[in-house]
N, C-alpha and C positions, 0 to 999 in steps of 0.2 A: 622444376617441372616434374622430374622423376619422383621426387618425394611427395609433392602435392598429389600426384596421381596414385602413388602407393598408399597414402594415408586414406584415400577414398575407397580402396578395395575392401570388400566385405571380408574376404578371407584373411587379410592382414589384421584387421581389427579383431576378428574372432581369435586369431592366433595369439595376438597380444594379450587379450583377456584370459585366454587359456593358460599362457605362461605365467601370468600374474596369479591366477588361481592356484596353479600347481606350486608356485613358490610360497604362497600363503600357507598351503597345507603342510609343506615341508618345514617352513620356518617355525611353525607351531611347536614342533619337537625341539628345535634348537633353542627357542625362547624358553621353553619349559625347563631345560637343563640349567638355565641361568637363574631361575627363580628359586627361592628357598622352599623347603618342604612344607612350610606352613601355608604357602600360597596354593597348594593343591586342594581340590575339593573332591570328596567322594561322590561321584556322580552315579554310582550304581553299575553293576556288571552289564556291559553291552549297551548302555544308554546312548553314548555318543555314536556307536556303530549303527544303532537303529535309526537315529536321526539322519545319518549320512545315507543309509539305505533308502529311506523315504525320499530324501533330496535327489538321489541319483535317478530313481525310477520316475519321479515326477518331472524332473528337468528333461529327461529323454522325451517324454510325451509332449511337454510344452515346446521344446525345440522343433519337434516334428510338426506341430500345429503352426508354429511361427513360419517355418519354411513353406508350408502349404499356403498360408495366407499371403506371403510375399510373392510367391510364384503366381498365384491367382491375380494379384494386383498388377504384376507385370504383364500378364496376358490380357487383362482387361484394358490396360492403357494402350497396348499395341493394337488391340482390336477396335476399341471405341474412340481412340484419340489419334495417336501417330507413333510409329516405332521410334521416331526421333526423341520422344519423351521418356522412353524406357530407362535410359541411362540415368536420368534425373531421379527416378524412383529407386534404382539400384544404389545410388549414392546417398540416399536419404539417411541422415545420421541417427534418427530415432529408431528406425527399424534395424539398422546395423548394430546400434548399442544394445537393443533388446535381444537380438539373436546372439550377440557376443556374450552378453551377461548369462544367458541360459546355457550356452556351451561351456563357458568358464565355470559356472556353478556345477555342472555335471562333472567336469574334470576335477574340480575341488573335492567333490564327494567320492569319486572313484579312487583318487590318490589317497584320501583320508582312510577309506575302507581298507585298501591294500596295506597302508602303513600300520594301521591298527592291528591287522592280522599278523604282521611280522614282529610286533612288539616294539616298534620304533618309538612310541610315545610312552613316557613315564606318567605318573599321576599328574604332575604339573603340566606336562605336555598335553594330556587329555583335556585338562581344564582350559588351556589356551585354545585347543582345537574346538572345544565346545563353544567358547566365546566367538571364535571365528565363524563357526557354523551359524550362530545366531545373527552375526553381522551379515553373512551372505543371505540368510533368509529375509532380513529386512530389505536388502538391496533388491532381491528377487521380487518381493511384494510391490515395492515402489515402481520398479521397472515394468512389472506386469500390468499394474494399473495405468501407467502412462501408455503402454503398448495397446491396451484395450481401447482407450480413448483415441489413440492415433488411428486404429483400424477403422473407426467409423467414417473417416474421410479418405484414408490412404487408397490411391488408385482410382478414385471416382473422377469423372470428367472435369468437374469444377476444380478438384485438387490438382489434376494434371495441368489445366490451364494456368492456375496460379503458379505452379512450379516453373512452367515454361516462361511465363511472363517475368518472374523473378530472375531467371537465368538470362533472359534477353535484356532486361533492364540493367543487370549488373555488367554485362559485356558492352552494352551500348554506352553506359556511363564511362567505362574505361576507354572506349573508342573516342568519345567526345573529348576526354581529357588528353588523349594521345592518339590522334587519328593516324599517325605514321609510326606508331609503336616506338617513339623516341628517335626515329630516324628523320632524315630530311625529306621534303616533298619530292614527288616524282618529277623527273625532268627527261627530256628526250635523250634516248640512249645513243651515244655517238657510234658512228660506223667503226668497224674494226674491233668492237668489244667481243669478248669471248663468252659463249654460253656455257652454263653449268647445268647438266642434266641430272634428273633424279634416277636412282637405280631401280625404281619400281613405279608402277602406275597407282595412284591413290590421291588422297586429299592432303593438302598441307594443313596440319592441325596445330603446329606451334612453330614460331619463328623467333630465334634468339638473335635479336638485333645487336645486342652488346657483343656477342661472339663474332658477328660479321664485321663490326667496327674494329674489333681487335685485329682481325685478319687484314682488314683494309689498311690499318695504320702500320702493321708489321711489315707489309709488303708494298706499301705506298701505292695502293690502287683504290678505286671506287667501285662499290657494289651496287648494282641496280636490280632490286628485287622485282621479279616478274610474277611469280606465283605467291601471292599473299595468302595468309590463313583463310581456308575455305576454297581455294582454287584447286583445280585438278591438274596433276602433273601427268604428262603423257609424252609421246614422241614429238609432238609439235610445240609443246610449251616448256621452255627451260625453267629451272628454279630461279635463276638470276643470270645477269650478264656482268662480267668483270671488265671494268675500264682500266686498262693497263696490262702489265705482264701477268699472265695466268698460267702457271705451270701446274703439274699434278698435285703438288702440296696445297697450293691455293684453292684449286677446284675441290679437293677433298675437304678442306677446312670449311669452305662455303657450303658444301653439301651437308656437312655434319650439323650446321646451324638450323637446318630444316627438319622438322619431324613430319614424316609422311606415314599416314595410316590408311586403312581401307574404309574408314567411316569418319565423317565430320564430327568434331567436338565443339563444345561451347566456349572453351577458354579464351580464344582470341578471334573467334569468328562471329562478328556482330550480326551477320545475315541469317545464321542458322536458327536463332530463336524466333525471328520474324517468319521464316519459312515454316517452322514447326507449328506456330500459331495458325498460319494460313492453312496448313494441312488438316488441323483439327476442325476448322470451319468447313473446309471442303468435304470432309467425311461426314460431318453433321448435315450438310446440304445434299448428300447423295440420296437417290430415290429409296434406297434400302433403309435409311435412317430417318430422313425428313424431319430434322430438328432445327428449325430456324432460330430458336431461342439460344442454342449453343453458339451458332454463328454470330448472333448479335452480341453475346457475351465476349466472344473472341475479338470482335471489332472494338469493344471497349478496352480490352487489353492492348490491342494494337494502337489505339489512340494514346494510351498512357506511355507506351514504349516510344512512339514517334514524337511525343512531346519532349522526351529526353533527347532523342536523336536530333531534333531541330534546334537545340540550344547551340549558341555560338561556340565553335571549337577554339581551343587555346592556340595562340600564336607564339608560344615560347620558342626560344632558340633550341634547335635539335640537340639532344644529348649525344647523338652519334651522326655527325654531319657527313661522314664518308659513305653512309648507307642511305640509299633512296628507296623509300617504300611507298607503293601506291595505296590509295584509299578508295573504298567503294563510293560510287556515285549515289546520290539520293534517289535517283530514278531506279536504281537496282533494288533498293529497299522497298520502294513503292510497288514495283512489279512483283517482288517476292511476297509482299504482304497482302495487297489488295486485288491484284489481277485475278488470282484463282477464285476469290470470293465473288468478284464481279461476274466472272464466267459462270460459276455454279449457282449463284443466287440471283441471276438476272431476272428470273421469272417470279420471284417472291417479293411482294411489295414491301414487307417489313424490312427485309434485309437490304433491299435497294435504297430505301429511304435512310436507314441507319448508315449505310456506306457513304451516301452523299453528305450527310451531316458530319460524319467523321472527317472526310477529306476536306470539306470546306472549312470546318473548324480549325483543322491543322493549317490550312492555307492562310487563314486570317492572322495567325501569329507567326508565320514563317517569314524568312528573308525574301526579297523580291525574286531571286533565282529559284529558290525552293517553292515559292508560291506558284510560280508559273508551271512547274512540273506537277504540283498537286492539283491545280485547277484543270490541267490537261487530263490527268487521270480521272478526275470527277466527270469531265465531259465525255471521256471515252466510256466510262462505266454507265453513264446515263444513256448514251447512244446504244450500247450493248443491251441495256434493259428494255429500251423502248419497244422493239418488235415483239419480244416475249410478253410484255405486259399488255400490249395492244391486243395480241391474239388471245390472251387469257381473258381480257375484258369482253371480247367478242362472244366467247362461249360461256360467260358467267350467267 
């Protein structure tokens, strides 16, 4: 979990590219010493230095431009879509690679200029540095062309919807494959079980079920998870309850298996993507925006996500039978995704019709229990829209 999050940090990728660029610039001198004198090429006095000077000044400007474009895209997504989508833009690998390439190229040029001024390179070393500079220029040109093409869509509302849908679909597929995260289904918690509380108020963003199972086996206890990923931890909601002897060591080990942050993340929270899509539609339906087309587009995305969600879950034997993990109810997903759109779009005919079609299409392919919940949601949405549409028709 730590490494996966670290690899998505933009500063980490930029730092890795910078270290690689500095090593390339310094290795040019070492490689040059290993080459015979005949391998050196007379490039002219100061020719390599001039190339590096141009590279350094241009990369500084391009890096500034890239940062400005990225910040503008983040602000646009926050304002026009939902703040819950901003992290998906920050984690975008294309923009991170572009910025890291430009920063690394700048570092390569600066280190090369400084090393040249100190006489670090011989004639062979300057030849290797020149070839390295040519390779860096080719990488910059390819990256810049990809980055320009990427900017035409980056941060637009349609791009944000696609990103949120992809994140939601990925987590939902993982949820369908392992609805209890590898643990056993939820069972009634016996009386006398010991609660384990969080040290801070926040959202559970990651649950290490394997670590909980190891603790349960080592101390011959059972762990009943109360706060699954996406749940809020506070003074009234414990993280888990331990069935059996629960001393301080057990409580600490159980607590360490929960990652609690101030903001929800997409990794193990299947409801967050649905909530983010619904927020995009609600903002589009606000009087200040009045964009029913975006809301209808979001309903299409929700339709595709719910098709994945309604697939039969696997009934495999739990990998961690001593840990009981609750799963979200289908009604929670429906309320998260469709109730805000039903509320804010009740007076818009196009949105109401598309909402009914989406819910009834999902109900047609759902299991009997899920079908009942979807049909109830469709009926409630129709009832909510009827007064607003009737009044609108009266004044039309």
